[in-house]
mmCIF file of the C-alpha atoms, coordinates in Angstrom:
data_MODEL
# 
_entry.id   MODEL 
# 
loop_
_atom_site.group_PDB 
_atom_site.id 
_atom_site.type_symbol 
_atom_site.label_atom_id 
_atom_site.label_alt_id 
_atom_site.label_comp_id 
_atom_site.label_asym_id 
_atom_site.label_entity_id 
_atom_site.label_seq_id 
_atom_site.pdbx_PDB_ins_code 
_atom_site.Cartn_x 
_atom_site.Cartn_y 
_atom_site.Cartn_z 
_atom_site.occupancy 
_atom_site.B_iso_or_equiv 
_atom_site.pdbx_formal_charge 
_atom_site.auth_seq_id 
_atom_site.auth_comp_id 
_atom_site.auth_asym_id 
_atom_site.auth_atom_id 
_atom_site.pdbx_PDB_model_num 
ATOM 1   C CA . UNK A 1 1   ? 6.333   20.649 -52.352 1.00 0.00 ? 1   UNK A CA 1 
ATOM 2   C CA . UNK A 1 2   ? 6.537   22.990 -49.329 1.00 0.00 ? 2   UNK A CA 1 
ATOM 3   C CA . UNK A 1 3   ? 2.950   22.116 -48.032 1.00 0.00 ? 3   UNK A CA 1 
ATOM 4   C CA . UNK A 1 4   ? 4.185   18.373 -48.218 1.00 0.00 ? 4   UNK A CA 1 
ATOM 5   C CA . UNK A 1 5   ? 7.268   19.047 -46.254 1.00 0.00 ? 5   UNK A CA 1 
ATOM 6   C CA . UNK A 1 6   ? 5.517   20.956 -43.782 1.00 0.00 ? 6   UNK A CA 1 
ATOM 7   C CA . UNK A 1 7   ? 3.095   18.203 -43.198 1.00 0.00 ? 7   UNK A CA 1 
ATOM 8   C CA . UNK A 1 8   ? 5.697   15.881 -43.053 1.00 0.00 ? 8   UNK A CA 1 
ATOM 9   C CA . UNK A 1 9   ? 7.622   18.094 -40.116 1.00 0.00 ? 9   UNK A CA 1 
ATOM 10  C CA . UNK A 1 10  ? 4.167   18.429 -38.369 1.00 0.00 ? 10  UNK A CA 1 
ATOM 11  C CA . UNK A 1 11  ? 3.565   14.782 -38.293 1.00 0.00 ? 11  UNK A CA 1 
ATOM 12  C CA . UNK A 1 12  ? 7.208   14.087 -36.916 1.00 0.00 ? 12  UNK A CA 1 
ATOM 13  C CA . UNK A 1 13  ? 6.996   16.833 -34.314 1.00 0.00 ? 13  UNK A CA 1 
ATOM 14  C CA . UNK A 1 14  ? 3.463   15.676 -33.240 1.00 0.00 ? 14  UNK A CA 1 
ATOM 15  C CA . UNK A 1 15  ? 4.557   12.189 -32.771 1.00 0.00 ? 15  UNK A CA 1 
ATOM 16  C CA . UNK A 1 16  ? 7.565   13.269 -30.751 1.00 0.00 ? 16  UNK A CA 1 
ATOM 17  C CA . UNK A 1 17  ? 5.608   15.445 -28.563 1.00 0.00 ? 17  UNK A CA 1 
ATOM 18  C CA . UNK A 1 18  ? 3.123   12.615 -27.675 1.00 0.00 ? 18  UNK A CA 1 
ATOM 19  C CA . UNK A 1 19  ? 5.314   10.417 -25.615 1.00 0.00 ? 19  UNK A CA 1 
ATOM 20  C CA . UNK A 1 20  ? 3.991   6.821  -25.037 1.00 0.00 ? 20  UNK A CA 1 
ATOM 21  C CA . UNK A 1 21  ? 3.134   6.024  -21.213 1.00 0.00 ? 21  UNK A CA 1 
ATOM 22  C CA . UNK A 1 22  ? 4.767   2.702  -19.912 1.00 0.00 ? 22  UNK A CA 1 
ATOM 23  C CA . UNK A 1 23  ? 1.934   1.502  -17.688 1.00 0.00 ? 23  UNK A CA 1 
ATOM 24  C CA . UNK A 1 24  ? 4.259   -1.059 -16.045 1.00 0.00 ? 24  UNK A CA 1 
ATOM 25  C CA . UNK A 1 25  ? 7.073   1.546  -15.366 1.00 0.00 ? 25  UNK A CA 1 
ATOM 26  C CA . UNK A 1 26  ? 5.901   1.533  -11.531 1.00 0.00 ? 26  UNK A CA 1 
ATOM 27  C CA . UNK A 1 27  ? 5.669   -2.073 -11.033 1.00 0.00 ? 27  UNK A CA 1 
ATOM 28  C CA . UNK A 1 28  ? 9.201   -2.601 -10.199 1.00 0.00 ? 28  UNK A CA 1 
ATOM 29  C CA . UNK A 1 29  ? 9.151   -0.051 -7.229  1.00 0.00 ? 29  UNK A CA 1 
ATOM 30  C CA . UNK A 1 30  ? 9.322   -1.496 -4.067  1.00 0.00 ? 30  UNK A CA 1 
ATOM 31  C CA . UNK A 1 31  ? 9.027   1.521  -1.473  1.00 0.00 ? 31  UNK A CA 1 
ATOM 32  C CA . UNK A 1 32  ? 5.061   2.189  -1.154  1.00 0.00 ? 32  UNK A CA 1 
ATOM 33  C CA . UNK A 1 33  ? 5.424   6.136  -1.397  1.00 0.00 ? 33  UNK A CA 1 
ATOM 34  C CA . UNK A 1 34  ? 7.679   6.257  -4.379  1.00 0.00 ? 34  UNK A CA 1 
ATOM 35  C CA . UNK A 1 35  ? 5.042   3.512  -6.004  1.00 0.00 ? 35  UNK A CA 1 
ATOM 36  C CA . UNK A 1 36  ? 2.060   5.621  -5.259  1.00 0.00 ? 36  UNK A CA 1 
ATOM 37  C CA . UNK A 1 37  ? 3.829   8.845  -6.389  1.00 0.00 ? 37  UNK A CA 1 
ATOM 38  C CA . UNK A 1 38  ? 4.986   7.204  -9.710  1.00 0.00 ? 38  UNK A CA 1 
ATOM 39  C CA . UNK A 1 39  ? 1.240   6.177  -10.337 1.00 0.00 ? 39  UNK A CA 1 
ATOM 40  C CA . UNK A 1 40  ? -0.276  9.283  -9.740  1.00 0.00 ? 40  UNK A CA 1 
ATOM 41  C CA . UNK A 1 41  ? 2.305   10.999 -12.279 1.00 0.00 ? 41  UNK A CA 1 
ATOM 42  C CA . UNK A 1 42  ? 1.466   8.351  -14.671 1.00 0.00 ? 42  UNK A CA 1 
ATOM 43  C CA . UNK A 1 43  ? -2.172  8.780  -14.140 1.00 0.00 ? 43  UNK A CA 1 
ATOM 44  C CA . UNK A 1 44  ? -1.688  12.600 -14.877 1.00 0.00 ? 44  UNK A CA 1 
ATOM 45  C CA . UNK A 1 45  ? 0.336   12.068 -18.027 1.00 0.00 ? 45  UNK A CA 1 
ATOM 46  C CA . UNK A 1 46  ? -2.460  9.592  -19.291 1.00 0.00 ? 46  UNK A CA 1 
ATOM 47  C CA . UNK A 1 47  ? -5.088  12.244 -18.547 1.00 0.00 ? 47  UNK A CA 1 
ATOM 48  C CA . UNK A 1 48  ? -3.104  14.711 -20.486 1.00 0.00 ? 48  UNK A CA 1 
ATOM 49  C CA . UNK A 1 49  ? -2.895  12.382 -23.340 1.00 0.00 ? 49  UNK A CA 1 
ATOM 50  C CA . UNK A 1 50  ? -6.745  11.666 -23.203 1.00 0.00 ? 50  UNK A CA 1 
ATOM 51  C CA . UNK A 1 51  ? -6.007  8.159  -23.102 1.00 0.00 ? 51  UNK A CA 1 
ATOM 52  C CA . UNK A 1 52  ? -8.929  6.721  -21.162 1.00 0.00 ? 52  UNK A CA 1 
ATOM 53  C CA . UNK A 1 53  ? -7.706  2.940  -21.568 1.00 0.00 ? 53  UNK A CA 1 
ATOM 54  C CA . UNK A 1 54  ? -4.260  3.678  -19.826 1.00 0.00 ? 54  UNK A CA 1 
ATOM 55  C CA . UNK A 1 55  ? -5.968  5.958  -17.374 1.00 0.00 ? 55  UNK A CA 1 
ATOM 56  C CA . UNK A 1 56  ? -8.373  2.978  -16.216 1.00 0.00 ? 56  UNK A CA 1 
ATOM 57  C CA . UNK A 1 57  ? -5.333  0.379  -16.080 1.00 0.00 ? 57  UNK A CA 1 
ATOM 58  C CA . UNK A 1 58  ? -3.586  2.992  -13.775 1.00 0.00 ? 58  UNK A CA 1 
ATOM 59  C CA . UNK A 1 59  ? -6.593  3.658  -11.646 1.00 0.00 ? 59  UNK A CA 1 
ATOM 60  C CA . UNK A 1 60  ? -7.106  -0.184 -11.483 1.00 0.00 ? 60  UNK A CA 1 
ATOM 61  C CA . UNK A 1 61  ? -3.343  -0.313 -10.145 1.00 0.00 ? 61  UNK A CA 1 
ATOM 62  C CA . UNK A 1 62  ? -3.846  2.245  -7.589  1.00 0.00 ? 62  UNK A CA 1 
ATOM 63  C CA . UNK A 1 63  ? -7.050  0.758  -6.376  1.00 0.00 ? 63  UNK A CA 1 
ATOM 64  C CA . UNK A 1 64  ? -5.331  -2.675 -5.870  1.00 0.00 ? 64  UNK A CA 1 
ATOM 65  C CA . UNK A 1 65  ? -2.589  -0.827 -4.314  1.00 0.00 ? 65  UNK A CA 1 
ATOM 66  C CA . UNK A 1 66  ? -4.890  1.299  -1.682  1.00 0.00 ? 66  UNK A CA 1 
ATOM 67  C CA . UNK A 1 67  ? -6.898  -2.222 -1.095  1.00 0.00 ? 67  UNK A CA 1 
ATOM 68  C CA . UNK A 1 68  ? -3.696  -3.897 -0.137  1.00 0.00 ? 68  UNK A CA 1 
ATOM 69  C CA . UNK A 1 69  ? -2.783  -1.113 2.273   1.00 0.00 ? 69  UNK A CA 1 
ATOM 70  C CA . UNK A 1 70  ? -6.325  -1.243 3.603   1.00 0.00 ? 70  UNK A CA 1 
ATOM 71  C CA . UNK A 1 71  ? -6.001  -4.754 4.194   1.00 0.00 ? 71  UNK A CA 1 
ATOM 72  C CA . UNK A 1 72  ? -2.873  -4.294 6.303   1.00 0.00 ? 72  UNK A CA 1 
ATOM 73  C CA . UNK A 1 73  ? -4.394  -1.469 8.297   1.00 0.00 ? 73  UNK A CA 1 
ATOM 74  C CA . UNK A 1 74  ? -7.234  -3.540 9.073   1.00 0.00 ? 74  UNK A CA 1 
ATOM 75  C CA . UNK A 1 75  ? -5.126  -6.345 10.594  1.00 0.00 ? 75  UNK A CA 1 
ATOM 76  C CA . UNK A 1 76  ? -3.374  -3.854 12.569  1.00 0.00 ? 76  UNK A CA 1 
ATOM 77  C CA . UNK A 1 77  ? -6.334  -2.538 13.964  1.00 0.00 ? 77  UNK A CA 1 
ATOM 78  C CA . UNK A 1 78  ? -7.656  -5.817 14.829  1.00 0.00 ? 78  UNK A CA 1 
ATOM 79  C CA . UNK A 1 79  ? -4.413  -6.632 16.638  1.00 0.00 ? 79  UNK A CA 1 
ATOM 80  C CA . UNK A 1 80  ? -4.611  -3.268 18.669  1.00 0.00 ? 80  UNK A CA 1 
ATOM 81  C CA . UNK A 1 81  ? -8.227  -4.260 19.306  1.00 0.00 ? 81  UNK A CA 1 
ATOM 82  C CA . UNK A 1 82  ? -7.287  -7.605 20.617  1.00 0.00 ? 82  UNK A CA 1 
ATOM 83  C CA . UNK A 1 83  ? -4.308  -6.054 22.913  1.00 0.00 ? 83  UNK A CA 1 
ATOM 84  C CA . UNK A 1 84  ? -6.810  -3.507 24.044  1.00 0.00 ? 84  UNK A CA 1 
ATOM 85  C CA . UNK A 1 85  ? -9.315  -6.130 25.243  1.00 0.00 ? 85  UNK A CA 1 
ATOM 86  C CA . UNK A 1 86  ? -6.344  -8.289 26.830  1.00 0.00 ? 86  UNK A CA 1 
ATOM 87  C CA . UNK A 1 87  ? -5.180  -5.192 28.578  1.00 0.00 ? 87  UNK A CA 1 
ATOM 88  C CA . UNK A 1 88  ? -8.864  -4.615 29.760  1.00 0.00 ? 88  UNK A CA 1 
ATOM 89  C CA . UNK A 1 89  ? -9.059  -8.015 31.138  1.00 0.00 ? 89  UNK A CA 1 
ATOM 90  C CA . UNK A 1 90  ? -5.862  -7.803 32.922  1.00 0.00 ? 90  UNK A CA 1 
ATOM 91  C CA . UNK A 1 91  ? -6.915  -4.402 34.394  1.00 0.00 ? 91  UNK A CA 1 
ATOM 92  C CA . UNK A 1 92  ? -10.125 -5.719 35.670  1.00 0.00 ? 92  UNK A CA 1 
ATOM 93  C CA . UNK A 1 93  ? -8.500  -8.894 37.339  1.00 0.00 ? 93  UNK A CA 1 
ATOM 94  C CA . UNK A 1 94  ? -5.702  -6.302 38.862  1.00 0.00 ? 94  UNK A CA 1 
ATOM 95  C CA . UNK A 1 95  ? -8.517  -4.378 39.964  1.00 0.00 ? 95  UNK A CA 1 
ATOM 96  C CA . UNK A 1 96  ? -10.435 -7.206 41.351  1.00 0.00 ? 96  UNK A CA 1 
ATOM 97  C CA . UNK A 1 97  ? -7.325  -8.403 43.271  1.00 0.00 ? 97  UNK A CA 1 
ATOM 98  C CA . UNK A 1 98  ? -6.952  -5.033 44.646  1.00 0.00 ? 98  UNK A CA 1 
ATOM 99  C CA . UNK A 1 99  ? -10.316 -4.871 45.943  1.00 0.00 ? 99  UNK A CA 1 
ATOM 100 C CA . UNK A 1 100 ? -9.836  -8.331 47.489  1.00 0.00 ? 100 UNK A CA 1 
ATOM 101 C CA . UNK A 1 101 ? -6.882  -7.195 48.970  1.00 0.00 ? 101 UNK A CA 1 
ATOM 102 C CA . UNK A 1 102 ? -8.143  -4.300 50.500  1.00 0.00 ? 102 UNK A CA 1 
ATOM 103 C CA . UNK A 1 103 ? -11.218 -6.125 51.786  1.00 0.00 ? 103 UNK A CA 1 
ATOM 104 C CA . UNK A 1 104 ? -8.979  -8.706 53.582  1.00 0.00 ? 104 UNK A CA 1 
ATOM 105 C CA . UNK A 1 105 ? -6.846  -6.091 55.132  1.00 0.00 ? 105 UNK A CA 1 
ATOM 106 C CA . UNK A 1 106 ? -9.944  -4.088 56.378  1.00 0.00 ? 106 UNK A CA 1 
ATOM 107 C CA . UNK A 1 107 ? -11.397 -7.602 57.994  1.00 0.00 ? 107 UNK A CA 1 
ATOM 108 C CA . UNK A 1 108 ? -7.761  -8.053 59.406  1.00 0.00 ? 108 UNK A CA 1 
ATOM 109 C CA . UNK A 1 109 ? -7.789  -4.762 60.978  1.00 0.00 ? 109 UNK A CA 1 
ATOM 110 C CA . UNK A 1 110 ? -11.422 -4.955 62.138  1.00 0.00 ? 110 UNK A CA 1 
ATOM 111 C CA . UNK A 1 111 ? -10.805 -8.214 63.949  1.00 0.00 ? 111 UNK A CA 1 
ATOM 112 C CA . UNK A 1 112 ? -7.489  -6.742 65.662  1.00 0.00 ? 112 UNK A CA 1 
ATOM 113 C CA . UNK A 1 113 ? -9.522  -3.988 66.939  1.00 0.00 ? 113 UNK A CA 1 
ATOM 114 C CA . UNK A 1 114 ? -12.355 -6.327 68.078  1.00 0.00 ? 114 UNK A CA 1 
ATOM 115 C CA . UNK A 1 115 ? -9.968  -8.387 69.902  1.00 0.00 ? 115 UNK A CA 1 
ATOM 116 C CA . UNK A 1 116 ? -8.593  -5.280 71.543  1.00 0.00 ? 116 UNK A CA 1 
ATOM 117 C CA . UNK A 1 117 ? -11.876 -4.525 72.918  1.00 0.00 ? 117 UNK A CA 1 
ATOM 118 C CA . UNK A 1 118 ? -12.559 -7.723 74.385  1.00 0.00 ? 118 UNK A CA 1 
ATOM 119 C CA . UNK A 1 119 ? -9.354  -7.898 76.253  1.00 0.00 ? 119 UNK A CA 1 
# 
């Protein structure tokens, strides 16, 4: 009887220790840092429980989240590159205008000195 009671208590005790992981717990979070933090903690719990299925599900969610972040970063980088090109083109135009202005000024001054010599 004691053995049966001990087995019953042991089974109850182990069931309470083994917490079920709610894989969808982090889906409602909107802040990126909180979501990543929550998913990594869930993954650690799943690894502790040796639950390969839940670990794969959580890892897939992390991968999808990182891919979404990567797409946003790529778009931002493309925008920065395009802005850099526009600035570079504007700088080239400005430099050309400065050179043209300097050339015109040089020719103007040169012509003034030629007039002074001929007079």
